[in-house]
Each structure stands twice: as C-alpha cells, then as structure tokens.
N, C-alpha and C positions, 0 to 999 in steps of 0.2 A: 403808706399814710406817717403826716409828720403833723404835727401839732402849729397852730398858728404862729404862737411863738418862734418855734426854732424853721418855720419858715421866712419870718420877720429877720433872724439871725442871719440866715444863708443869704438874704436879697441883702443886708445890709440896712434894713429898715428898723424905725422906733419899734421899740418893743413895750408889753404893758407890765413887763416886768415888775416897775416899782407900784404900780396900782393894782398888782396881782399878790405876787410872794410878799414884797416891800408891805405893803398894808397889812398883812397877816403878821409878819415881823413887828412891826410898829403897835398894831394892837396888842399881841402876846405880852411885848413889855410892857404896854400900860397896862395891863391888868397881871401882871407876875407871873406868865405861863411860861414854861421853857417849851420850846420847838426847835429842839438842834436841827433835824434833817431839814427843814423846812428855811433856817437860818445860814444851815450850811451849799445846800442849793442856793440860794439867794446872793450870797456872799460868791461864789463859783462864778454862776451868771452875770453879776454885776461885776464880777473881775475881766469875763470876756469881753463885755460890752464897752467897756473902758480899753481895754487892747486892741480890740478890731477902728474903736476912732482914735486911735493913738495917743493915749492916755499914757503916761510912764509914770502914774501915781501907784504904789503897791497897795496890797489889800491890809487891813488893818481895822480892829472892830470900830473907827471912825468911819471907814470906806463904808461896811456893811449897814449902817445906820444910815446913810443919806438917801 
C-alpha cells in the first residue's frame, strides 16, 4: 500500500503537499509552534518535487516557506 501523495509523486502528478504539510507549517509559524519533523518532511518532499520538475533552485529557508 502507498499513500495517494506517494502515488502522485510516482506518476509525476501534482500533489497535495502544500495543502497538507505546507498548511501545517504555515499555521505552526503563525502560532509560534515548533514542528521540526513536519518542517523537515515538507522541505525534503518540496525539494523532491522541484527536482522532478527540473528546477535548479536549492533548498533553503525561503524554499521551505513557499
């Protein structure tokens, strides 16, 4: 079994990464809550999505917040 997001990554489809993990990171930032595991997972998956899309942009704090 795989998650729908994993299948989307495998098939090169648009994922709900920003709507799920991104929203949680943004909400945590707004409330001043530290969510290091979610932030790390979001950053890694966002980097993967950008690499698969052919983007040469590196990963940094700005990339995590987009």
